[in-house]
C-alpha positions in Angstrom: -0.1 0.1 -0.5 3.1 1.9 0.2 1.7 3.9 -3.4 -1.6 4.9 -2.3 -2.2 8.3 -0.8 -3.9 8.2 3.1 -7.3 8.8 1.1 -6.5 5.7 -0.5 -5.4 3.8 2.5 -8.5 5.4 4.5 -10.5 3.2 1.6 -9.1 0.5 1.7 -9.1 -0.1 5.9 -13.3 0.9 4.9 -13.9 -1.7 2.4 -12.0 -4.6 4.3 -13.9 -3.5 7.4 -17.1 -4.1 6.0 -15.8 -7.1 4.8 -15.1 -8.6 7.9 -17.6 -7.1 9.0 -20.2 -8.4 6.4 -21.8 -5.3 5.1 -20.1 -7.0 2.2 -20.8 -10.8 1.5 -18.7 -12.9 -0.8 -20.1 -12.5 -4.6 -20.9 -9.1 -3.7 -20.8 -6.3 -6.1 -18.8 -3.0 -4.9 -20.6 0.3 -6.2 -19.1 1.3 -9.0 -16.0 4.1 -8.7 -17.8 6.9 -9.5 -20.1 6.3 -6.8 -17.8 5.5 -4.4 -15.6 8.6 -4.8 -18.7 10.7 -4.3 -19.1 8.8 -1.1 -15.7 9.6 0.2 -15.5 12.7 -1.8 -12.3 11.3 -3.3 -10.9 11.2 -6.9 -12.1 7.5 -9.0 -8.5 7.6 -9.7 -7.9 7.5 -5.9 -11.2 4.4 -5.4 -9.5 2.7 -8.3 -6.1 2.5 -7.5 -7.8 1.3 -4.0 -9.9 -1.6 -5.3 -6.3 -2.6 -7.4 -4.9 -3.3 -3.9 -7.7 -4.8 -2.8 -7.6 -7.2 -6.0 -3.7 -7.7 -5.2 -4.6 -8.8 -1.5 -7.1 -11.0 -2.5 -9.9 -9.1 -1.2 -12.2 -8.5 -4.6 -12.2 -10.2 -8.2 -11.4 -8.1 -10.9 -14.0 -9.5 -14.1 -13.6 -7.4 -17.4 -16.1 -4.8 -17.6 -17.6 -5.6 -14.8 -17.1 -4.3 -10.9 -14.9 -5.7 -9.3 -17.1 -8.3 -6.8 -15.8 -9.7 -3.5 -14.1 -13.1 -2.9 -15.2 -15.8 -1.7 -13.9 -17.6 1.1 -13.9 -14.2 3.0 -18.2 -14.2 4.8 -18.1 -12.7 8.7 -17.9 -15.3 11.0 -21.2 -16.2 12.7 -22.3 -15.2 16.0 -20.8 -12.7 17.8 -17.2 -11.8 18.0 -15.2 -13.5 21.6 -14.7 -11.4 24.1 -11.2 -12.2 24.6 -8.6 -14.0 22.2 -8.6 -18.3 22.3 -5.4 -19.5 24.0 -2.5 -20.4 22.3 -2.4 -23.9 21.1 1.0 -26.2 20.9 2.7 -24.3 23.3 6.1 -25.7 24.5 7.4 -25.9 27.5 9.5 -23.5 27.8 6.4 -20.8 27.0 4.4 -22.4 29.0 7.1 -22.5 32.3 7.5 -18.4 31.0 4.2 -17.3 30.9 3.8 -19.2 34.6 6.4 -16.2 36.1 5.2 -13.3 37.7 3.9 -10.5 35.3 6.3 -7.7 35.8 5.2 -4.3 37.5 4.4 -1.6 34.7 6.7 1.5 34.7 5.1 4.6 36.2 6.5 7.9 36.3 6.5 9.6 39.5 7.0 13.2 39.9 9.1 13.3 42.9 10.9 10.7 43.1 11.4 7.6 42.4 13.6 5.4 43.9 13.9 2.2 40.8 17.4 0.7 40.9 19.0 0.5 37.7 17.9 3.5 36.3 20.9 6.0 35.7 20.3 9.8 35.2 20.3 10.8 31.4 23.1 14.0 32.7 26.0 11.7 33.8 25.7 9.9 29.7 28.8 11.1 28.3 27.0 12.6 25.3 30.1 14.2 23.8 32.9 11.2 23.6 29.6 9.3 22.5 28.9 11.3 19.6 32.5 11.1 18.5 32.8 7.8 18.5 29.6 6.8 16.7 31.0 9.5 14.3 34.0 7.9 13.8 32.8 4.7 13.0 30.5 5.9 11.0 32.6 7.3 8.9 34.8 4.0 8.0 31.7 3.2 5.8 32.4 -0.9 4.8 32.1 -1.6 1.2 30.2 -4.3 2.1 27.5 -4.2 5.0 27.0 -7.8 6.4 26.6 -10.5 9.2 29.3 -10.0 11.6 31.3 -12.2 14.3 28.6 -13.8 16.9 30.9 -13.7 19.5 31.9 -10.0 18.6 33.8 -7.0 16.9 37.3 -8.4 17.6 38.1 -4.5 18.3 35.8 -4.9 21.3 36.7 -7.6 22.2 40.4 -6.5 22.9 39.7 -3.8 24.0 37.6 -5.5 27.0 40.4 -7.6 27.3 42.9 -4.9 28.5 39.9 -3.3 30.3 39.1 -5.8 32.8 42.3 -6.5 33.9 43.2 -2.9 34.5 39.9 -2.3 36.3 39.0 -6.1 37.8 42.4 -7.8 37.7 41.1 -10.6 35.1 43.6 -12.6 33.2 42.1 -13.6 30.0 42.5 -13.1 26.1 40.1 -11.8 23.6 39.3 -14.8 22.3 37.5 -15.8 25.8 35.1 -12.9 25.5 31.2 -13.2 24.0 29.9 -9.7 23.7 25.9 -10.1 24.1 23.0 -7.9 24.4 23.6 -6.8 27.8 23.9 -9.1 30.8 20.0 -10.4 30.8 20.7 -12.1 27.2 24.1 -13.9 28.7 22.5 -15.2 32.0 19.4 -16.3 29.1 22.5 -18.2 27.4 23.7 -20.2 30.7 19.8 -21.2 31.5 19.8 -22.5 28.3 23.3 -24.3 27.5 23.5 -25.1 30.9 20.3 -26.6 32.3 17.8 -29.2 31.0 14.4 -29.4 32.5 14.7 -30.6 36.1 18.0 -29.8 36.8 18.8 -27.5 39.8 20.6 -24.4 40.5 21.7 -22.5 43.1 20.6 -19.0 44.0 21.0 -16.4 46.0 17.6 -15.5 48.7 17.3 -12.3 48.1 18.3 -12.4 45.0 18.1 -10.6 41.3 14.5 -12.2 39.7 15.3 -11.9 36.2 18.0 -14.2 36.9 15.8 -16.7 38.6 13.0 -16.4 36.0 15.9 -16.9 33.4 17.2 -20.4 34.8 13.4 -21.3 35.5 12.1 -20.9 31.9 14.7 -23.1 30.9 13.0 -25.5 33.3 15.5 -25.4 36.2 14.8 -26.5 39.6 15.7 -23.5 42.4 17.0 -24.2 45.4 17.4 -21.1 47.5 20.5 -20.1 49.4 20.2 -17.9 52.3 23.1 -14.5 52.1 24.1 -12.6 54.9 26.6 -9.7 55.1 29.2 -12.1 54.0 27.5 -12.8 50.8 26.3 -16.2 50.0 26.3 -18.7 52.9 28.8 -22.0 51.2 28.0 -24.1 54.1 26.4 -27.6 53.1 25.9 -26.5 49.4 23.9 -29.3 47.5 24.5 -31.0 44.7 23.2 -28.7 41.4 24.5 -28.1 37.7 25.3 -24.3 38.5 24.9 -21.3 41.2 24.2 -17.6 40.5 25.6 -15.3 43.0 26.8 -11.3 43.0 29.8 -11.8 45.0 31.1 -8.3 44.3 28.1 -6.9 45.7 25.0 -9.0 46.6 22.0 -8.3 45.1 19.7 -6.4 47.0 21.4 -7.0 50.4 24.8 -5.4 49.3 26.9 -8.0 51.5 30.7 -8.9 49.6 31.2 -12.8 49.3 33.8 -13.5 52.1 37.4 -15.2 50.9 36.9 -18.3 52.5 33.9 -18.2 51.1 35.1 -17.5 47.3 37.3 -20.5 47.8 34.4 -22.6 49.1 32.1 -22.1 46.0 34.9 -23.3 43.9 35.4 -26.3 45.4 32.2 -26.5 45.4 32.1 -25.8 41.9 34.9 -28.5 41.4 33.2 -31.5 43.3 30.0 -31.8 41.1 31.4 -30.7 38.6 28.9 -27.3 37.8 29.6 -23.5 36.9 29.9 -20.5 39.2 27.6 -17.7 37.2 29.2 -14.6 38.3 27.2 -10.9 37.8 29.5 -8.3 38.3 26.8 -6.2 37.8 28.1 -2.7 39.2 31.2 -3.9 40.7 33.0 -0.8 39.0 31.3 1.3 42.4 32.8 0.6 45.9 32.9 4.0 47.5 35.3 2.8 50.6 38.4 0.9 49.0 39.0 -0.1 45.7 36.4 -2.5 43.7 36.8 -6.0 44.9 38.5 -8.8 42.4 36.0 -11.2 40.4 35.5 -14.7 42.1 36.7 -15.3 38.3 40.2 -14.5 39.0 40.5 -17.2 41.4 39.3 -20.2 38.5 38.7 -19.3 35.5 37.6 -22.4 34.1 34.9 -23.1 36.4 33.6 -19.5 36.7 31.3 -17.6 33.7 31.9 -13.8 34.4 29.0 -11.8 33.5 29.5 -7.4 32.9 28.1 -4.7 31.1 28.1 -0.9 30.5 24.5 -0.4 31.9 25.4 0.7 35.4 28.0 2.2 33.8 27.0 4.1 30.5 23.2 3.0 29.7 21.3 0.3 30.3 19.9 1.3 27.2 22.5 0.5 24.9 22.3 -3.2 25.8 25.9 -4.5 25.8 27.7 -7.2 27.7 29.3 -9.4 27.7 30.2 -12.7 29.0 34.0 -13.9 30.0 33.9 -17.8 29.2 35.6 -20.9 30.4 37.2 -22.6 27.2 35.4 -25.3 27.1 32.1 -23.4 26.9 33.3 -21.1 24.2 32.0 -22.6 21.5 28.4 -24.0 22.5 27.8 -20.3 23.6 29.2 -18.4 20.4 26.9 -21.1 18.3 23.9 -20.2 20.5 24.4 -15.9 20.3 24.4 -16.8 16.8 20.9 -18.4 16.3 19.5 -16.0 18.9 20.1 -12.8 17.1 23.6 -13.5 15.0 25.3 -10.6 16.8 25.0 -7.4 19.1 24.6 -4.4 17.2 28.4 -3.3 15.2 27.8 0.7 15.4 27.7 0.2 19.3 29.7 -2.1 19.5 32.9 -0.4 17.6 31.8 3.2 19.5 32.0 1.4 22.7 35.9 -0.6 21.6 36.6 3.6 20.8 35.9 4.6 24.4 38.1 2.0 25.6 40.8 2.5 23.7 41.0 6.7 24.3 40.7 6.1 27.4 37.8 8.3 27.5 35.5 5.1 28.9 37.7 5.4 32.4 37.6 8.7 32.1 34.0 8.3 32.2 33.3 5.7 35.3 35.6 8.0 37.5 33.5 11.0 36.9 30.4 9.1 37.6 31.8 7.0 40.2 32.5 10.5 41.9 29.2 11.9 41.3 27.1 8.7 42.6 29.3 8.7 46.0 28.1 12.3 46.0 24.4 11.0 45.8 24.9 7.9 48.3 26.6 10.5 50.8 23.5 12.6 50.0 20.8 9.8 50.5 22.4 8.2 53.3 22.2 11.9 55.3 18.9 12.2 54.6 17.8 8.5 56.5 19.6 9.8 59.0 18.1 13.3 59.5 14.3 12.7 58.4 14.3 8.8 59.6 16.9 8.5 62.4 16.6 5.5 64.7 13.5 4.0 63.0 14.9 2.6 59.7 18.2 0.0 59.3 20.2 0.9 56.5 22.0 -2.1 55.1 24.3 -2.4 51.4 25.7 0.6 51.4 29.5 0.6 50.5 29.5 -0.3 47.1 27.2 -0.4 44.0 24.3 2.1 43.1 21.7 1.2 45.5 20.9 0.4 49.5 18.1 -1.5 51.4 16.4 0.4 54.4 14.4 -2.0 56.8 11.5 0.0 58.0 12.4 -1.5 61.7 9.1 -2.4 64.0 7.0 -2.2 60.8 5.6 -5.7 59.7 6.6 -7.5 56.2 2.7 -7.0 55.5 2.6 -3.5 55.3 5.0 -3.0 52.2 2.4 -3.0 49.9 0.5 0.0 51.3 3.2 1.9 52.2 4.1 1.6 48.7 1.2 2.9 48.0 1.3 5.9 49.5 4.4 6.8 48.4 2.7 6.3 44.9 0.1 8.6 45.7 2.2 11.3 47.1 4.8 10.7 43.6 7.5 8.8 45.1 8.1 5.1 43.8 9.0 2.8 46.5 10.0 -1.1 45.6 9.6 -3.6 48.3 12.6 -6.0 48.7 10.0 -8.9 49.5 9.5 -9.2 46.1 12.9 -10.5 45.7 13.0 -13.6 47.8 11.7 -16.5 46.9 8.2 -17.7 47.4 9.1 -21.2 49.0 10.6 -20.1 51.8 9.9 -17.8 54.8 10.1 -13.8 53.8 11.2 -11.1 57.0 9.2 -10.6 59.7 10.4 -6.5 59.2 9.4 -4.4 56.1 11.9 -3.2 53.5 12.5 -1.4 50.2 15.5 -1.1 47.7 16.1 2.5 47.1 18.4 3.1 43.9 19.9 6.4 43.8 22.0 6.6 40.4 19.1 8.6 38.6 18.6 11.2 41.2 19.7 14.2 42.4 20.5 16.0 46.0 16.9 17.6 45.9 14.9 14.6 44.5 16.4 12.4 47.1 15.8 14.3 50.1 12.4 15.1 49.4 11.7 11.4 48.4 13.0 10.5 51.9 11.2 13.7 53.6 8.2 11.6 52.0 9.3 8.5 53.2 9.3 9.1 56.8 6.1 11.0 56.7 4.6 7.9 55.9 6.5 6.2 58.5 5.5 8.8 60.9 2.0 7.6 60.1 2.4 3.7 59.8 3.5 4.2 63.3 1.0 6.1 64.2 -2.0 4.0 63.3 -0.6 0.8 63.8 -2.0 0.3 67.4 -5.2 0.7 65.8 -5.5 -2.1 63.4 -7.3 -5.2 64.5 
């Protein structure tokens, strides 16, 4: 329909609607082009073109010297239209498991402050450096545009190799790296390549919900493992195909996996012939000492290391990477090829430019300072507005913290979040990150992300939380 004018497209849509609704039945002749043109206030040429489009699509049949007629097989369905679409037929087990997972909450806008974790401040994005890198990439103009290496652009993998050594202490080759569309795709590849239906996986509890969902969708059976201030509790881990951990900054409680537990975790992997999936989602952010080296540095052949630029540049870029044991590389590359061929090339090449020029690391140092300032503002606001009414956990690293509302029972999280929503503040309960099969904390708690907020919004958001908490305590004694 690209050759039709807008009036012609509307005529085509109107005739189709009349056919589907039963106004025009199979075998019926359509009005003459002159009559239809008069009805629509259009030219006969436009109507003739619309009829021609419908003939080409098989809705009408053209007869020499006669008006077109409605094609057979297009009768309107008998009876009223169904109120909802029928259920899908022959869905795979994967699809059924996917649909059984909890639906994500709709995104909302909060005029005062949105403490959603994972969002970054748009003003922090290095617009000029990124634009220069993209312009440089665009000017290369290769002679042939073609599909590329599913493992990722060699220039980016080489640049990542150097960066990971400098920033995270990872000694790997460029051939060990697979570029993915965000670390979430990396987790999905781990799930589909390492788990068969019925296989068990160990999961931090509480933990990152979308990691749990990826493994469950693949048919894995979750075994929740307790965490404490030293990270995943490694005592008596049961056999499983893999364990998912966030050792540099446990999500969401913020603990750092201790050195003895790191070694215990690797010993477990060796004993069960399993893998450690290490999600280093925001390992660049350590506010007191240097970032903690990854578990991968202790045993590269037992650990799949997942990294991302979603917490340093932008989650919208969808760029991440896996550092893989040699035994897994070929399977992961072929799975990536079948999934989406490769990550977008201009963005890969632009990131390579930022890494090679040093602009990326300068940017990381800059936003590390900015987010340390935001963290300080948030902690000061919580201390001033809430005082002893709350306890803060996990503030030493990353871009979020957990605030526990002392004395407020966990079932009140929903009501508190709703009250905050009505006041223009987005709050996100921590209880949703716990496995439903084990008891959850008795105290209400919320995950507060602060990387997308400036000082004034942080203070106003905390002030509203404090006011809600005060009201909550006043009415606590009147509830049945």
